[in-house]
C-alpha positions in Angstrom: -82.1 12.4 10.7 -82.7 15.8 13.3 -84.3 13.6 15.7 -81.4 11.1 16.2 -79.0 13.6 17.3 -78.0 14.0 20.8 -78.5 17.6 21.1 -82.7 16.9 19.9 -83.2 13.5 22.3 -84.9 13.2 25.3 -81.9 13.3 28.1 -78.9 15.7 26.5 -77.6 15.9 29.4 -76.6 12.0 29.6 -75.7 11.4 26.6 -73.3 14.4 27.0 -71.9 13.5 30.3 -71.4 9.8 29.4 -67.6 9.8 29.5 -67.5 10.8 32.8 -70.3 8.6 34.0 -67.8 5.7 32.4 -64.5 7.2 33.6 -65.9 7.8 37.5 -67.6 4.2 37.4 -64.9 2.6 36.1 -62.4 4.3 38.7 -64.9 3.0 41.5 -65.5 -0.5 40.4 -61.6 -1.1 40.0 -61.7 0.4 43.7 -63.9 -1.9 45.0 -62.4 -4.8 43.3 -59.0 -4.0 44.5 -60.6 -4.5 48.1 -62.0 -7.9 47.1 -58.7 -9.2 45.8 -57.0 -8.0 48.7 -59.7 -9.0 51.5 -61.5 -12.2 50.4 -58.2 -13.1 47.7 -54.9 -12.1 48.9 -53.9 -11.8 45.4 -53.7 -7.5 45.6 -49.8 -7.3 45.2 -49.7 -9.4 42.0 -53.0 -7.5 40.4 -51.2 -4.2 41.4 -47.8 -5.2 40.1 -49.6 -5.4 36.3 -51.0 -2.4 36.3 -49.2 -0.2 38.5 -46.4 2.1 36.5 -42.8 0.9 38.0 -39.4 1.5 36.0 -39.1 -2.0 35.8 -42.3 -2.5 33.9 -41.2 0.0 31.4 -38.2 -1.9 31.1 -39.9 -4.6 30.2 -41.9 -3.1 27.7 -45.5 -3.2 29.6 -46.4 0.1 28.1 -50.0 0.1 29.4 -48.7 1.0 32.5 -48.6 4.3 31.6 -52.0 4.6 31.6 -53.8 1.4 34.3 -51.7 2.9 36.8 -54.8 5.2 37.6 -56.8 2.5 38.3 -55.0 1.1 41.3 -55.8 2.9 44.5 -53.1 3.0 47.9 -52.6 -0.6 47.8 -51.0 -1.7 51.2 -52.9 1.2 52.9 -55.8 0.7 55.3 -59.6 0.4 54.0 -60.1 3.9 55.8 -57.6 6.1 54.1 -57.7 4.2 50.6 -62.0 5.0 50.6 -61.3 8.5 52.4 -58.6 8.9 49.2 -60.8 7.5 46.3 -63.8 9.5 47.7 -61.6 12.8 47.2 -60.8 12.0 43.7 -63.7 10.8 42.2 -65.8 14.1 43.6 -62.9 16.6 42.0 -63.3 14.3 38.7 -66.8 14.3 38.5 -67.2 18.5 39.8 -63.9 19.2 37.1 -65.6 16.5 34.1 -69.1 18.4 34.5 -67.8 21.1 33.5 -64.8 20.6 31.0 -67.2 18.6 29.2 -69.6 20.6 26.9 -66.6 23.1 26.2 -64.2 20.0 25.5 -66.1 17.5 23.8 -65.9 13.7 24.3 -62.5 13.5 22.1 -60.9 16.1 23.4 -62.2 15.2 27.2 -61.0 11.4 26.9 -57.4 12.7 25.2 -56.7 14.7 27.9 -57.4 12.2 30.0 -54.9 9.2 28.5 -52.3 12.3 27.8 -52.2 13.3 31.8 -51.9 9.9 32.8 -49.0 8.8 30.0 -47.5 12.4 31.0 -47.3 11.4 34.7 -45.9 8.0 34.4 -43.0 9.3 32.2 -42.6 12.3 34.3 -42.4 10.3 37.1 -40.8 7.5 35.8 -37.7 10.0 34.7 -37.3 10.7 38.1 -37.4 7.0 39.6 -35.5 5.5 36.6 -32.8 4.3 39.3 -34.5 4.4 42.7 -37.3 2.5 41.7 -40.8 2.4 43.3 -44.9 2.0 42.1 -46.7 5.2 40.6 -50.6 4.3 41.5 -53.8 6.6 41.5 -55.1 9.0 38.7 -54.3 12.5 40.2 -52.4 13.5 37.1 -55.8 13.7 35.6 -57.2 15.7 38.2 -54.3 18.1 38.5 -54.9 18.4 34.4 -58.4 18.9 34.6 -57.9 21.7 37.5 -55.5 23.7 35.4 -57.5 23.7 32.3 -60.7 24.7 34.8 -59.0 27.6 36.0 -57.5 28.4 32.9 -61.4 29.0 31.6 -62.8 30.5 35.3 -60.2 31.9 37.1 -62.2 34.5 38.6 -65.3 32.4 39.3 -66.1 32.0 43.0 -66.2 28.4 44.5 -67.0 27.5 47.8 -65.7 25.2 49.8 -66.5 23.5 53.5 -63.4 22.9 55.4 -63.2 20.4 57.9 -67.4 20.0 56.3 -68.3 23.0 58.5 -66.1 26.2 57.6 -67.5 27.6 54.3 -64.0 29.1 52.9 -64.5 30.8 49.1 -61.6 30.5 46.3 -61.0 31.3 42.8 -59.6 28.4 41.0 -56.5 29.8 39.7 -55.6 30.8 43.1 -55.9 27.2 43.7 -54.2 25.7 40.6 -51.7 28.4 41.7 -51.6 26.8 45.0 -51.3 23.4 44.4 -48.2 24.2 41.7 -46.3 25.5 44.5 -46.8 22.7 46.7 -46.0 19.9 44.4 -42.8 22.0 43.5 -41.9 22.6 46.8 -42.1 18.9 47.6 -40.4 17.5 44.2 -38.0 19.9 44.7 -36.9 19.5 48.9 -37.9 16.0 48.8 -38.7 13.8 45.7 -35.7 15.5 43.4 -33.5 14.6 46.2 -34.8 11.0 47.0 -36.2 11.7 50.4 -39.5 10.5 51.2 -42.3 13.2 50.9 -43.9 13.9 54.2 -47.2 14.6 52.5 -47.1 11.3 50.3 -48.2 11.7 46.8 -46.0 11.8 43.5 -45.3 15.2 43.1 -43.0 14.5 40.0 -46.4 13.1 38.2 -48.7 15.7 40.0 -46.1 18.6 38.1 -46.4 16.3 34.8 -50.5 16.1 35.4 -50.3 20.3 35.5 -48.1 20.6 32.9 -50.3 19.0 30.7 -53.8 21.1 31.6 -51.5 24.1 30.9 -50.0 23.0 27.6 -53.6 21.8 26.3 -55.3 25.0 26.9 -52.5 27.3 26.1 -51.7 25.4 22.4 -54.0 22.6 21.7 -57.6 23.3 22.3 -58.2 26.0 20.1 -57.1 24.1 17.0 -58.6 22.1 14.2 -58.3 18.3 15.3 -59.4 17.2 11.5 -57.0 14.0 11.3 -59.8 11.6 11.3 -62.6 14.0 9.6 -60.9 15.4 7.1 -62.6 15.6 3.6 -60.9 14.9 0.1 -60.7 17.3 -2.6 -63.0 16.7 -5.8 -60.2 16.6 -8.6 -61.8 18.4 -12.0 -61.6 16.5 -14.6 -59.0 17.9 -17.3 -61.4 19.1 -20.0 -63.5 21.2 -17.7 -62.1 24.8 -17.8 -62.4 27.5 -15.0 -65.2 30.1 -15.5 -63.3 33.5 -16.8 -63.7 35.9 -13.6 -65.8 38.6 -14.1 -64.5 42.3 -13.6 -68.0 43.1 -12.6 -69.2 42.9 -9.1 -71.2 39.9 -8.0 -75.0 40.2 -7.5 -76.8 40.0 -4.3 -79.0 37.1 -3.8 -81.7 37.5 -1.5 -81.6 35.7 1.6 -83.6 32.3 1.6 -86.3 31.7 4.3 -85.0 29.7 7.0 -87.1 26.7 5.8 -87.9 23.1 8.2 -85.2 21.3 5.5 -82.6 24.3 5.8 -82.6 24.1 9.4 -82.0 20.9 9.5 -79.1 20.9 7.7 -77.4 23.5 9.6 -78.1 21.8 12.6 -77.0 19.0 11.7 -73.4 20.7 11.4 -73.4 22.6 14.2 -73.9 19.4 16.2 -71.0 17.6 14.3 -69.0 20.5 15.3 -70.0 19.8 19.1 -68.9 16.4 18.5 -65.6 17.6 17.0 -64.8 20.3 18.9 -67.1 21.1 21.9 -69.9 23.4 22.6 -67.5 26.2 23.7 -66.0 26.7 20.4 -70.0 27.7 18.8 -70.4 31.2 17.7 -73.4 33.0 19.2 -75.3 32.9 16.0 -75.2 28.8 15.7 -76.4 28.6 19.7 -79.3 31.0 18.1 -80.3 28.5 15.9 -80.0 25.2 18.2 -82.4 27.5 20.6 -84.5 28.0 17.9 -84.8 24.2 16.3 -85.1 22.9 20.4 -88.2 25.8 20.2 -89.5 24.7 16.9 -89.2 20.8 18.6 -90.7 21.5 21.7 -93.9 22.5 19.9 -94.6 19.9 18.0 
């Protein structure tokens, strides 16, 4: 039914941002749980060892660590530094995800999150296969979302409060370029040479997340993801012969008036397209139809 669709519900914004709320909520809950396990039970290291990405874990076949390392927040650090790190990451995820969810759709958003996590773990593990170490934190997801946002809105000015006091205006493309240059320098001068980076962070994982965001926007965003939505073609019986083509030009049919039933079918089709491809894939005519349907419901 038309009224059961997310677009026609009383609170479509909450429905649209549900994946973002889940992501931020799970990461915040994991951070609080990690603090509780370390402060009250003293078993933080044992739990982190099962979630963090390490070369040893992959050798043992613990493939889930390619994603679960994003749930770990700065193990062994002080509570203040861990809290500041978690808050900054969650805020970045929230603001970037809020802008990108309508453009990507829920399926592609989750695919980008999982893909950037896996790419970050694989990139970091390839560099540290012999030296070992722990990879933790969801920063590759932030990097991927940042690049996709910069590709969609390269020249949109953003205002930041430097030290929470000084307003600074930057464009997303400049922020993305700066992050890439920063991680390339950290990787080339420190991580690739086996030296600890004075800036902290896993530069190879961050670079893999940045690359994932660019690859998604450049090659995957505008492609059709119809692996699970492809419809089987109808096969006609052998005794049905195709009708002969006429050389006469086809007759022009008069456009039918936009009845309520026709509008309902069209809105259903458009909403299916939003769920599979995102709001940004709609044409101007499809957006006009949605506005017309919304106005019609508001008059009821």
